[in-house]
LOVEX-898347 format. One record per residue (C-alpha): residue number from 1; residue in one letter; x, y, z. Coordinates in Angstrom, 1 decimal, m for minus. Example, Ala and Ser with C-alpha at 12.3 -4.5 7.8 and 13.67 -1.06 7.14 Angstrom:
2
num, residu, c1, c2, c3
1, a, 12.3, m4.5, 7.8
2, s, 13.7, m1.1, 7.1
This chain:
186
num, residu, c1, c2, c3
1, m, 72.9, 156.3, m31.9
2, r, 70.0, 155.9, m34.2
3, n, 69.7, 159.6, m34.6
4, n, 73.5, 159.9, m35.2
5, h, 74.0, 162.6, m32.6
6, n, 76.3, 161.8, m29.7
7, t, 75.3, 164.7, m27.4
8, i, 71.8, 165.9, m26.7
9, y, 70.8, 169.0, m24.8
10, c, 67.8, 170.6, m23.2
11, i, 67.4, 173.4, m20.8
12, t, 64.8, 173.5, m18.1
13, n, 63.6, 176.2, m15.7
14, l, 64.1, 175.4, m12.0
15, q, 60.8, 173.5, m11.9
16, g, 61.9, 171.1, m14.6
17, v, 59.9, 172.6, m17.4
18, i, 61.7, 172.5, m20.8
19, t, 62.6, 176.0, m22.2
20, f, 64.9, 174.8, m24.9
21, a, 65.6, 171.5, m26.7
22, s, 68.4, 170.9, m29.2
23, r, 67.7, 169.3, m32.6
24, s, 69.5, 166.1, m31.4
25, f, 67.1, 166.0, m28.4
26, l, 64.1, 166.3, m30.6
27, e, 65.3, 163.7, m33.1
28, l, 66.2, 161.2, m30.3
29, h, 62.7, 161.5, m28.9
30, n, 61.0, 161.8, m32.3
31, i, 59.2, 165.0, m31.2
32, n, 58.9, 168.6, m32.4
33, q, 59.9, 171.8, m30.7
34, e, 56.3, 173.0, m30.2
35, e, 55.2, 170.0, m28.2
36, t, 58.4, 169.9, m26.2
37, i, 58.6, 173.5, m24.9
38, g, 56.6, 173.7, m21.7
39, s, 56.7, 170.0, m21.1
40, r, 58.3, 168.5, m18.0
41, v, 61.8, 167.1, m18.7
42, s, 60.8, 163.8, m16.9
43, q, 58.6, 163.0, m19.8
44, y, 61.6, 162.6, m22.0
45, i, 64.7, 161.9, m19.8
46, t, 64.2, 159.0, m17.5
47, f, 67.2, 157.4, m15.8
48, p, 65.4, 154.6, m13.9
49, l, 68.5, 153.5, m12.0
50, g, 68.8, 156.8, m10.2
51, c, 65.7, 159.0, m10.7
52, t, 65.6, 160.2, m7.1
53, q, 69.2, 161.4, m7.1
54, a, 68.7, 163.0, m10.5
55, i, 65.8, 165.0, m9.2
56, q, 67.8, 166.0, m6.1
57, d, 70.7, 167.1, m8.3
58, i, 68.3, 169.6, m10.1
59, i, 67.1, 170.9, m6.7
60, d, 70.7, 171.2, m5.4
61, i, 72.0, 173.0, m8.5
62, g, 69.0, 175.3, m8.4
63, n, 69.7, 176.2, m4.8
64, g, 73.4, 176.6, m5.4
65, k, 74.3, 173.7, m3.1
66, i, 76.4, 172.0, m5.9
67, a, 77.9, 173.5, m9.0
68, s, 77.1, 170.6, m11.3
69, s, 76.3, 166.9, m11.3
70, h, 77.4, 163.9, m13.3
71, r, 75.3, 160.7, m13.6
72, e, 75.3, 157.6, m15.8
73, g, 72.0, 156.2, m16.8
74, i, 69.7, 154.7, m19.3
75, i, 67.3, 157.0, m21.2
76, l, 64.3, 154.8, m21.5
77, n, 60.7, 155.7, m22.3
78, q, 58.0, 154.9, m24.9
79, d, 59.8, 156.6, m27.8
80, s, 63.5, 156.3, m27.1
81, f, 66.4, 154.4, m25.7
82, a, 70.0, 155.3, m25.1
83, v, 72.7, 154.7, m22.5
84, g, 74.3, 157.9, m21.6
85, t, 76.3, 160.1, m19.2
86, l, 74.2, 163.1, m18.1
87, h, 75.9, 166.3, m17.0
88, k, 73.8, 169.0, m15.3
89, y, 74.9, 172.5, m14.6
90, p, 73.2, 175.9, m14.0
91, q, 72.0, 178.3, m16.6
92, m, 73.0, 181.7, m15.4
93, n, 71.6, 185.2, m16.1
94, d, 73.0, 188.3, m14.4
95, g, 74.6, 186.1, m11.7
96, k, 71.4, 184.3, m10.9
97, i, 70.6, 180.6, m11.5
98, i, 67.5, 180.7, m13.9
99, g, 67.6, 177.1, m15.1
100, i, 69.4, 173.8, m15.5
101, v, 71.3, 172.7, m18.6
102, h, 71.0, 168.9, m19.2
103, e, 73.8, 167.7, m21.5
104, t, 73.7, 164.0, m22.2
105, d, 76.7, 162.3, m23.8
106, c, 75.5, 159.2, m25.7
107, s, 78.7, 158.4, m27.5
108, l, 80.3, 155.1, m28.0
109, e, 83.3, 156.3, m26.0
110, q, 81.3, 157.0, m22.8
111, l, 79.9, 153.4, m22.9
112, i, 83.3, 152.0, m22.1
113, n, 83.2, 153.4, m18.5
114, n, 79.4, 153.6, m18.1
115, k, 78.5, 151.7, m14.9
116, c, 74.8, 151.3, m15.8
117, l, 75.6, 148.4, m18.1
118, e, 77.4, 146.7, m15.2
119, v, 74.5, 146.6, m12.8
120, i, 72.2, 144.4, m15.0
121, e, 73.0, 140.7, m14.3
122, k, 70.4, 138.7, m16.3
123, a, 66.9, 138.8, m17.7
124, s, 64.4, 136.4, m19.1
125, y, 63.0, 136.8, m22.6
126, k, 60.3, 134.4, m23.7
127, g, 61.9, 131.6, m21.7
128, e, 65.5, 132.3, m22.7
129, v, 67.9, 133.7, m20.1
130, l, 69.9, 136.6, m21.4
131, n, 73.1, 137.0, m19.4
132, k, 75.0, 140.3, m18.7
133, i, 76.9, 140.1, m21.9
134, d, 73.8, 139.4, m24.0
135, i, 72.0, 142.4, m22.5
136, k, 74.9, 144.8, m22.8
137, l, 75.4, 143.7, m26.5
138, l, 71.7, 144.1, m27.2
139, m, 71.7, 147.6, m25.7
140, i, 74.8, 148.7, m27.7
141, l, 73.4, 147.3, m31.0
142, t, 70.0, 149.1, m30.3
143, q, 71.7, 152.4, m29.7
144, f, 74.2, 152.5, m32.5
145, n, 74.1, 151.8, m36.3
146, n, 76.9, 150.2, m38.2
147, l, 79.2, 149.3, m35.3
148, k, 82.2, 147.3, m36.2
149, a, 83.3, 144.3, m34.2
150, d, 86.4, 146.2, m33.1
151, d, 84.3, 149.0, m31.6
152, i, 82.3, 146.4, m29.6
153, a, 85.5, 144.6, m28.6
154, s, 86.8, 147.9, m27.1
155, i, 83.6, 148.3, m25.0
156, f, 83.8, 144.7, m23.7
157, n, 87.6, 144.8, m23.4
158, v, 87.9, 141.5, m25.3
159, k, 89.3, 140.3, m28.6
160, t, 87.3, 140.8, m31.7
161, s, 86.8, 137.1, m32.2
162, s, 85.0, 137.0, m28.8
163, v, 82.5, 139.6, m30.1
164, y, 81.5, 137.2, m32.9
165, v, 80.9, 134.5, m30.3
166, y, 78.8, 136.8, m28.2
167, k, 76.8, 138.0, m31.2
168, n, 76.1, 134.4, m32.4
169, s, 75.0, 133.4, m28.9
170, l, 72.6, 136.3, m28.7
171, i, 71.2, 135.6, m32.2
172, s, 70.6, 131.9, m31.2
173, k, 68.8, 132.9, m28.0
174, i, 66.5, 135.4, m29.8
175, r, 65.8, 132.9, m32.6
176, s, 65.0, 130.2, m30.1
177, a, 62.7, 132.6, m28.1
178, n, 60.9, 133.6, m31.3
179, h, 60.9, 130.2, m32.9
180, s, 62.5, 131.8, m36.0
181, e, 65.4, 131.1, m38.3
182, d, 65.0, 134.4, m40.1
183, f, 66.1, 136.7, m37.3
184, l, 69.2, 138.7, m38.0
185, l, 71.1, 141.3, m35.8
186, p, 72.7, 144.3, m37.5
């Protein structure tokens, strides 16, 4: 990830108001502790492909209906982007549920099995059609610094040489869309 942290944490009360945020959470969202505490978690963690179920998970954990939840999603808002696996479980005090712990794994390893990247088929960018592979590669390169072709090959389950073909294809599409020969991907 751009902030070099693989797991981010925050704790909310049962109404979804943040009571604690880890340093990695603050760095990912480029915010400070003072402005975060007391804010609603939905301001920072948005999983657009399953928001309704994510909210229901919080309610069900708070009511004791389920012990924990596991969701895959895309953290996407004005200030941050990451593909992650979110685990939620209760914060307990004297045997009572007083809050929800939100633990999000944004590691490269979780990307291999993350289903969120599989649901996106194609998108248009300034007249260029980006296919599923283009979008997945762009999302991975956005989230991580200094990835090696071997790492990307493991996510796509292809040979390393295929990664170079994918990357060159994506660069060509972005250059064409922006009418630029100067565009470079990391």
